[in-house]
C-alpha positions in Angstrom: -95.9 -62.4 -260.2 -95.1 -65.9 -258.4 -95.8 -66.5 -254.9 -93.6 -65.8 -252.0 -90.7 -68.3 -251.7 -90.4 -68.6 -248.0 -93.5 -70.9 -246.7 -92.9 -69.6 -243.3 -94.4 -66.0 -244.3 -96.2 -64.3 -241.6 -98.1 -61.0 -240.9 -98.7 -61.3 -237.0 -94.9 -60.1 -236.0 -94.5 -60.3 -232.0 -93.8 -57.1 -230.2 -90.6 -57.0 -228.8 -90.0 -56.7 -225.2 -89.3 -52.4 -224.3 -85.1 -52.4 -224.6 -84.7 -51.2 -220.9 -86.5 -53.9 -220.3 -84.5 -56.7 -222.3 -81.0 -55.3 -221.3 -82.1 -55.5 -217.7 -79.8 -52.9 -216.5 -81.8 -49.3 -217.2 -81.2 -47.1 -219.7 -78.0 -45.8 -219.2 -77.0 -49.1 -219.7 -79.3 -49.5 -223.3 -77.9 -46.0 -225.0 -74.4 -47.1 -224.1 -75.3 -50.2 -226.2 -76.3 -48.2 -228.7 -73.9 -45.6 -228.9 -71.3 -48.9 -229.3 -73.1 -49.5 -232.0 -72.9 -46.4 -233.4 -69.3 -46.3 -233.3 -68.9 -49.7 -234.6 -70.6 -48.6 -238.1 -67.9 -45.5 -238.1 -65.2 -47.7 -237.4 -66.3 -49.6 -240.7 -67.0 -46.5 -243.1 -70.8 -46.5 -242.2 -72.6 -43.2 -241.5 -75.4 -44.1 -238.8 -76.8 -40.6 -240.0 -76.7 -40.5 -243.7 -77.5 -36.8 -245.5 -80.6 -37.8 -247.4 -82.7 -40.9 -248.8 -84.5 -41.1 -252.1 -87.8 -41.9 -250.9 -90.4 -42.5 -254.2 -93.6 -43.5 -252.2 -94.7 -42.6 -248.7 -96.6 -45.7 -247.0 -100.0 -44.4 -247.5 -98.9 -44.3 -251.1 -97.8 -48.0 -251.2 -101.0 -48.8 -249.8 -103.4 -46.9 -252.1 -101.7 -48.4 -255.2 -101.4 -51.9 -253.9 -103.7 -52.7 -251.3 -106.0 -54.4 -253.5 -103.7 -57.4 -254.3 -105.0 -61.0 -253.5 -102.9 -62.8 -250.5 -99.7 -64.4 -251.4 -98.8 -62.3 -254.4 -95.2 -60.8 -255.4 -94.6 -58.5 -257.7 -92.0 -56.8 -259.4 -93.3 -53.3 -258.9 -90.1 -50.9 -256.9 -90.9 -49.1 -254.3 -88.3 -47.0 -252.3 -89.7 -46.1 -248.4 -88.7 -44.6 -245.3 -90.1 -44.9 -241.9 -89.4 -45.2 -238.0 -89.3 -49.3 -236.9 -91.9 -49.9 -234.7 -92.1 -53.1 -234.5 -89.8 -55.7 -235.1 -89.6 -60.2 -235.0 -86.7 -62.1 -235.8 -87.7 -65.8 -237.2 -84.3 -66.9 -238.3 -83.7 -66.1 -242.3 -86.6 -64.1 -242.3 -87.1 -61.0 -240.4 -90.4 -58.6 -240.1 -90.9 -55.5 -239.5 -93.0 -52.7 -239.1 -92.3 -49.2 -240.0 -94.5 -45.9 -239.9 -94.1 -42.7 -241.8 -96.4 -39.8 -241.5 -99.2 -41.8 -243.6 -99.0 -44.9 -241.4 -97.6 -48.0 -241.2 -96.3 -51.2 -243.4 -94.7 -54.6 -242.8 -91.0 -55.3 -244.3 -90.4 -59.1 -245.2 -86.9 -58.9 -245.2 -85.3 -62.4 -246.7 -81.8 -63.3 -246.0 -81.8 -64.7 -249.3 -82.2 -61.1 -250.6 -80.6 -58.8 -248.9 -77.8 -61.4 -248.4 -76.1 -62.5 -245.2 -73.8 -59.3 -244.2 -76.6 -56.8 -244.5 -79.3 -59.3 -243.3 -76.7 -59.3 -240.1 -76.7 -55.6 -240.0 -80.6 -55.2 -239.9 -80.6 -58.0 -237.1 -78.8 -54.8 -235.1 -81.7 -52.3 -235.8 -83.6 -51.1 -232.9 -86.9 -50.2 -232.5 -87.1 -46.7 -232.9 -83.9 -46.2 -235.8 -85.4 -44.9 -238.8 -84.6 -46.8 -241.9 -84.4 -46.4 -245.5 -86.1 -49.3 -248.1 -85.6 -50.0 -251.6 -87.7 -53.5 -252.3 -90.9 -54.7 -254.2 -94.4 -54.5 -253.5 -96.0 -57.9 -252.2 -98.5 -59.3 -250.3 -98.3 -62.2 -247.6 -100.3 -65.9 -247.8 -102.6 -64.0 -245.1 -102.7 -60.6 -247.4 -101.0 -58.5 -245.5 -99.3 -56.0 -247.8 -95.7 -55.5 -247.3 -92.6 -54.6 -248.9 -89.8 -57.1 -250.0 -86.4 -55.2 -249.5 -83.5 -56.0 -251.5 -81.5 -53.1 -249.6 -82.2 -51.6 -246.0 -80.4 -48.2 -244.8 -80.3 -46.9 -241.2 -81.2 -43.6 -242.0 -80.6 -42.1 -238.0 -79.9 -44.4 -235.0 -82.3 -44.2 -231.7 -79.8 -43.8 -229.5 -82.9 -43.5 -226.9 -85.5 -46.0 -226.8 -89.0 -45.4 -227.5 -91.0 -45.0 -224.3 -93.5 -48.6 -224.2 -96.9 -47.9 -225.4 -99.0 -48.6 -222.8 -96.6 -48.2 -219.4 -94.0 -45.6 -220.4 -95.5 -42.7 -220.9 -98.8 -42.7 -219.0 -97.6 -39.2 -216.6 -99.6 -36.5 -218.8 -96.8 -33.7 -217.7 -94.4 -36.0 -219.5 -96.7 -36.5 -222.7 -97.2 -32.7 -223.4 -93.0 -31.7 -221.9 -91.8 -35.0 -224.0 -94.4 -34.0 -227.2 -91.6 -35.9 -229.5 -92.1 -39.2 -227.8 -95.6 -39.0 -227.0 -96.1 -38.1 -230.9 -94.5 -41.5 -231.4 -96.3 -43.8 -229.5 -99.6 -42.0 -229.0 -102.3 -42.4 -232.1 -104.5 -40.3 -230.5 -102.3 -37.3 -229.9 -101.3 -37.8 -233.8 -105.2 -37.5 -234.9 -105.4 -34.2 -232.6 -102.9 -32.8 -234.4 -104.5 -33.9 -237.8 -107.6 -32.6 -236.9 -106.1 -29.1 -235.5 -104.5 -29.2 -239.1 -107.5 -30.1 -241.7 -109.8 -27.6 -239.3 -107.2 -24.3 -240.0 -106.8 -25.9 -243.8 -110.9 -26.1 -244.1 -110.9 -22.2 -242.4 -108.5 -21.0 -244.9 -110.9 -22.6 -248.0 -113.5 -21.2 -246.8 -112.2 -17.5 -246.2 -111.2 -17.6 -249.7 -114.2 -19.0 -251.3 -115.3 -15.7 -249.5 -112.6 -13.2 -250.5 -110.9 -13.0 -247.4 -107.5 -11.9 -247.9 -105.1 -13.3 -245.4 -102.3 -11.0 -243.8 -99.4 -10.8 -241.2 -99.8 -7.8 -238.7 -97.0 -7.0 -235.7 -96.3 -9.3 -233.1 -95.0 -6.5 -231.0 -97.3 -4.0 -230.0 -96.5 0.0 -229.0 -100.1 -0.3 -226.8 -102.3 -2.8 -225.4 -105.6 -3.3 -227.1 -107.7 -5.4 -228.9 -109.1 -7.7 -225.9 -109.2 -7.5 -221.8 -106.1 -8.9 -221.1 -103.0 -8.8 -219.1 -100.0 -8.4 -221.6 -96.4 -9.8 -221.7 -93.7 -6.6 -221.5 -90.3 -6.5 -223.4 -88.2 -4.0 -224.0 -86.4 -2.8 -227.5 -83.4 -1.9 -226.7 -82.0 0.1 -229.9 -85.7 2.4 -230.0 -85.5 2.3 -226.3 -89.2 1.9 -225.8 -91.8 -1.0 -224.0 -93.5 -3.3 -225.8 -96.1 -5.5 -225.4 -96.4 -8.9 -226.5 -100.0 -8.7 -228.7 -103.4 -9.6 -227.0 -105.4 -10.0 -230.1 -104.7 -8.3 -233.6 -108.2 -7.0 -234.0 -107.3 -3.0 -234.1 -104.2 -3.5 -236.9 -106.5 -5.5 -238.9 -109.2 -3.1 -238.5 -106.7 -0.6 -240.0 -106.2 -2.4 -243.0 -110.1 -2.1 -243.8 -109.7 1.8 -243.1 -106.8 1.3 -246.0 -109.8 -0.6 -248.5 -108.8 -3.8 -247.9 -112.4 -4.7 -247.4 -112.1 -8.9 -246.1 -108.7 -9.2 -244.0 -108.2 -12.2 -241.6 -104.8 -13.7 -239.8 -104.2 -16.7 -238.2 -102.5 -15.4 -235.0 -100.3 -16.6 -232.4 -101.6 -14.5 -229.7 -100.0 -14.2 -225.9 -102.0 -13.5 -222.4 -100.1 -13.0 -219.3 -103.1 -14.9 -217.4 -103.4 -18.6 -215.4 -102.6 -22.1 -217.2 -105.8 -24.3 -216.8 -107.5 -27.2 -219.1 -108.7 -23.9 -221.4 -106.1 -21.6 -220.5 -102.2 -21.4 -222.2 -100.3 -18.1 -222.1 -99.9 -18.7 -226.1 -102.9 -19.5 -228.4 -103.9 -18.9 -231.7 -107.0 -16.9 -233.0 -108.4 -16.3 -236.1 -109.6 -12.8 -236.6 -111.6 -11.7 -240.0 -112.7 -8.1 -241.2 -115.3 -7.7 -243.2 -116.1 -4.2 -244.6 -120.1 -3.6 -245.2 -121.5 -5.9 -242.5 -122.2 -6.3 -239.4 -122.8 -8.8 -236.5 -125.4 -10.8 -238.5 -123.3 -11.6 -241.3 -120.4 -12.5 -239.2 -122.3 -14.7 -237.1 -123.9 -16.8 -240.2 -119.8 -17.1 -241.0 -118.9 -18.5 -238.4 -121.5 -21.2 -238.6 -120.3 -21.8 -241.8 -116.7 -21.7 -241.1 -116.9 -24.4 -238.1 -119.1 -26.5 -239.7 -117.4 -26.7 -242.3 -113.9 -27.5 -240.4 -116.0 -30.4 -238.7 -117.3 -32.2 -242.2 -113.2 -31.7 -243.2 -111.8 -32.6 -240.2 -114.1 -35.2 -239.1 -115.9 -36.7 -242.2 -119.2 -35.8 -240.0 -120.8 -32.6 -238.7 -121.9 -34.5 -235.8 -119.6 -34.1 -232.0 -120.1 -35.4 -229.2 -120.7 -33.1 -226.3 -121.2 -34.6 -222.6 -122.3 -37.7 -223.9 -124.9 -36.2 -226.0 -124.6 -36.0 -230.2 -124.8 -32.6 -231.5 -124.8 -32.0 -235.0 -123.2 -28.6 -235.8 -125.1 -28.5 -239.5 -128.2 -27.8 -236.5 -129.5 -24.0 -236.7 -127.5 -22.1 -233.7 -129.7 -20.4 -231.5 -129.4 -16.5 -230.2 -130.4 -15.6 -227.2 -129.0 -12.2 -225.1 -126.7 -12.2 -222.2 -129.1 -10.5 -219.7 -131.8 -13.2 -220.6 -129.2 -16.0 -219.6 -128.9 -14.3 -216.6 -132.1 -13.1 -215.1 -133.0 -16.7 -215.7 -130.2 -17.7 -213.9 -130.7 -15.2 -211.0 -134.4 -15.2 -211.2 -134.5 -10.9 -211.6 -135.1 -9.3 -214.3 -131.4 -7.7 -215.4 -130.3 -4.7 -217.7 -127.5 -2.5 -217.8 -129.6 0.7 -217.0 -130.6 -0.6 -213.5 -129.7 1.0 -210.8 -126.0 -0.4 -209.5 -127.1 -1.1 -206.1 -129.4 -3.6 -207.4 -127.4 -5.1 -209.1 -124.9 -5.5 -206.6 -127.7 -7.0 -204.3 -128.3 -9.5 -206.7 -124.5 -10.4 -207.2 -124.3 -10.7 -203.2 -127.2 -13.2 -203.1 -125.7 -15.5 -205.7 -121.7 -14.9 -204.0 -120.6 -13.4 -206.8 -117.3 -11.1 -206.5 -118.1 -7.7 -207.4 -115.3 -5.0 -207.4 -116.2 -0.9 -206.4 -115.4 0.1 -209.9 -117.2 -2.1 -211.8 -120.4 -1.1 -213.1 -123.9 -3.0 -213.6 -122.9 -4.4 -217.4 -119.9 -5.9 -216.1 -121.6 -7.5 -213.0 -124.1 -8.9 -215.5 -121.3 -10.5 -217.3 -120.3 -12.3 -213.9 -123.4 -13.4 -213.1 -124.1 -15.0 -216.1 -121.0 -17.1 -216.0 -122.3 -18.1 -212.4 -125.4 -19.4 -213.1 -125.5 -19.6 -217.2 -122.6 -20.4 -218.7 -121.8 -23.9 -217.9 -125.1 -24.9 -218.3 -124.8 -24.4 -222.4 -124.2 -27.5 -223.9 -125.0 -27.0 -227.9 -123.8 -24.1 -230.0 -125.3 -21.4 -229.2 -124.7 -17.4 -229.8 -124.8 -15.4 -226.7 -125.7 -11.6 -227.8 -126.5 -8.3 -226.2 -123.3 -8.0 -224.4 -123.1 -4.4 -222.3 -121.4 -1.7 -223.6 -119.4 -1.4 -220.5 -117.4 -4.7 -221.2 -117.6 -4.3 -225.0 -114.9 -1.0 -225.7 -114.9 -1.6 -229.4 -118.2 -2.9 -230.1 -121.2 -0.7 -231.9 -124.3 0.1 -229.6 -127.0 -2.1 -230.7 -129.5 -0.2 -232.7 -132.2 -0.5 -230.6 -130.9 -0.8 -226.8 -128.2 2.2 -225.9 -127.2 0.1 -222.6 -126.2 -2.8 -224.7 -124.1 -4.0 -228.3 -124.0 -5.6 -230.8 -121.4 -8.1 -229.7 -121.8 -12.3 -229.2 -119.9 -14.8 -228.0 -120.3 -18.6 -229.3 -120.5 -21.4 -226.6 -120.3 -24.5 -227.2 -119.7 -27.3 -223.9 -119.7 -24.1 -221.4 -116.8 -23.0 -223.2 -116.3 -19.2 -225.4 -115.0 -20.6 -229.1 -115.7 -17.4 -230.3 -116.3 -13.3 -230.3 -117.7 -10.7 -232.4 -119.4 -7.7 -233.3 -120.6 -4.7 -235.6 -117.4 -2.8 -235.4 -117.5 0.5 -233.8 -116.0 2.7 -236.4 -117.4 6.6 -234.7 -113.9 8.1 -233.9 -115.4 10.2 -231.3 -117.4 7.5 -229.5 -114.6 5.4 -229.5 -112.1 8.2 -228.0 -114.4 8.2 -225.0 -114.8 4.1 -224.6 -110.6 4.4 -224.8 -110.8 6.7 -221.6 -113.1 4.7 -220.0 -110.4 1.7 -220.1 -107.8 4.3 -219.4 -109.1 5.2 -216.2 -110.3 1.9 -215.2 -106.3 0.6 -216.1 -104.9 4.0 -213.7 -108.0 2.3 -211.3 -106.1 -0.8 -211.1 -107.8 -2.8 -213.8 -104.1 -4.8 -215.3 -106.4 -5.8 -217.8 -107.7 -2.5 -219.4 -106.6 -1.3 -222.4 -104.6 1.6 -223.7 -105.9 5.0 -225.3 -104.2 4.1 -228.9 -104.2 7.4 -231.0 -103.1 5.9 -233.8 -106.2 3.9 -234.0 -108.6 6.8 -233.6 -106.1 8.4 -236.3 -107.3 6.1 -238.3 -111.1 5.9 -237.6 -110.9 9.7 -238.1 -110.1 9.0 -242.2 -113.1 6.9 -242.5 -114.1 2.9 -241.7 -116.9 2.0 -243.7 -120.1 -0.3 -241.3 -117.5 -3.6 -240.4 -118.4 -6.8 -239.0 -115.4 -8.5 -236.7 -114.9 -12.1 -235.8 -112.3 -14.1 -233.5 -112.0 -17.7 -233.2 -110.0 -19.7 -230.8 -108.3 -22.6 -232.6 -107.1 -24.4 -230.0 -110.5 -24.4 -228.4 -112.5 -25.8 -231.7 -109.9 -28.0 -232.0 -110.7 -29.6 -228.8 -114.3 -29.6 -229.4 -113.5 -31.4 -232.8 -111.1 -34.1 -231.3 -113.2 -34.5 -228.3 -110.5 -34.0 -225.5 -111.1 -31.8 -222.2 -107.7 -30.0 -222.0 -106.3 -27.9 -224.5 -102.6 -29.0 -224.5 -104.1 -31.6 -226.2 -104.2 -29.5 -229.0 -101.4 -27.4 -228.7 -98.2 -28.9 -229.5 -96.0 -27.9 -227.1 -97.9 -26.3 -224.5 -96.8 -24.0 -221.5 -95.5 -25.8 -218.6 -93.6 -25.1 -215.2 -90.2 -25.5 -215.2 -88.7 -29.8 -215.4 -87.1 -30.2 -212.1 -84.0 -32.1 -213.1 
C-alpha cells in the first residue's frame, strides 16, 4: 500500500448545477443534448445501454470491508461496483464523483493518469443521473474519505432526462407520488419510508413463522362480497359470464382453511375497496390477516402486541415512536377499554346496545351525529364513539366489545349477549388492527348474513352478501378460532412518522394527470 499519488485529492466535491439550468434553454434542449451523446456513442460502436455488468460488491460492502482504513491509503484490493452518478466535479486531471446504489453512496477518485486520455474524456461527458459500472481499487483520500479509484468506468444506462434538483425540483407532493421513481432518486426520506415498510413485513413473517403460522395465497377475485363492510370494485369474467368482485378482505377464505385443518394461517394481501382517497385511505392497500385455531380474541390481542412491537424494533432499532410530539414506547402494556365506555364518557350518557333505539337517537342528535333510519343502537353507538372519542386515542389501545350489529363475523361476548368478543387497535386516532373470537356456529352465521343481505337490499352498499359456500364450510365444523387483520400501510405510517398513507405506498391511486 502507498500514499495517493495526486496531491490535490479532495473529499468534498462541489454540487454540479442541475443540467437544465446549466444548459440555459430548458428541458427539451437538455434532452436533445443527451440524445446526441447517445447517438455519438452508437456511431462509434459503443452501446449506451449494455446488457449486464458483473458487480462484485455493493457500496455498503465496500464500506463494511474497508471502512477501517486510515486517511491517505491506497490498497491493491480490486472491486467492481455500480451506481447512479449523484455528484460530479472536474478538477483538471482528476474527476470526483459520487455514485449511489441501493445500499449507499461512495466517492469515485478518477485519475486521468490511470484511466487514460480517451476514457477520461468519455467520463467528462457523463451526466448526473447516468448509471455506471466501475472496476477499480479501494483507497482513502488524505481527508479520510473512503473511495474507489477506477481503472475503468463503463456507462450502464444513459439518463436522457435530468434528475430533479434535490432542493427545488420535486417539491410538489402530487409530482412526488406520481413520479415515485424520481422521488426515490432524490428523496432520502422516501427511501427510508420504504425500507421501514420492508423491514416491517419481513419482521411479521419471521414472528409468524416462529409461532407456527403458514403463509398462504387466496383468490383476489371473489364471487361474493364478504369479510368486511366496504363497497367493492366489480368486474366481469367473460368466459364464465359471471360478475366478480375484487376482494375487500381475505377473511372468509382463510377461515375455510381453518375448517380444512391448517390451524394457523396468514396472508399478506393486497386488498381493494371502492372508497374515497384521503391521508388514511387508498383504494388498494395491504392487510396482514391471520387465523389461529383453538384460540380466542385474547390470544390474538397478545400476538398483535408482539408483532407490532417486534416490527418496530426490527425496522427502527427501538420500540419508541413519536406520536403527536409524545414519545410512546410500544413495549409498554397496551390498555383494553370497551367501545361503549368510550362513547359513554364522550357523550356523558351511559350507552349500551340494549337501550331503546329512541334514546340512542336522542344522544346522537345532541352530538350532531347523522343517523340513518335503518341503523340500530349498536351502529349509532359506533358513530358516537367515532365522533367523541376516537381521535383522542394517542397511545396503542385495544377498543373492545363492539356491538353485535356491526360485527357480523365475531362471536357474541360470553358475558354480554349484546356485544361481541371483538377489538380494534387504535394509535394516534387511527385504526391499525381489527380482530375477534371468530363466529363458528353455522346457524347463527346464516342469520347474521341474512341481516347483512337485508341491509344491502335496504340500500347499504357496504353490507356483505350471503356466502352459501362459507356456510357449508362452517357446517363441516370450525374449531374455536381467533382472527386478526393489521393494516400494513397504516402501521408503516406510524413507524415512519408520516401523516399520509401515500408516503408509504409506492404508487398510490391519484387523479388522472392533466397534460
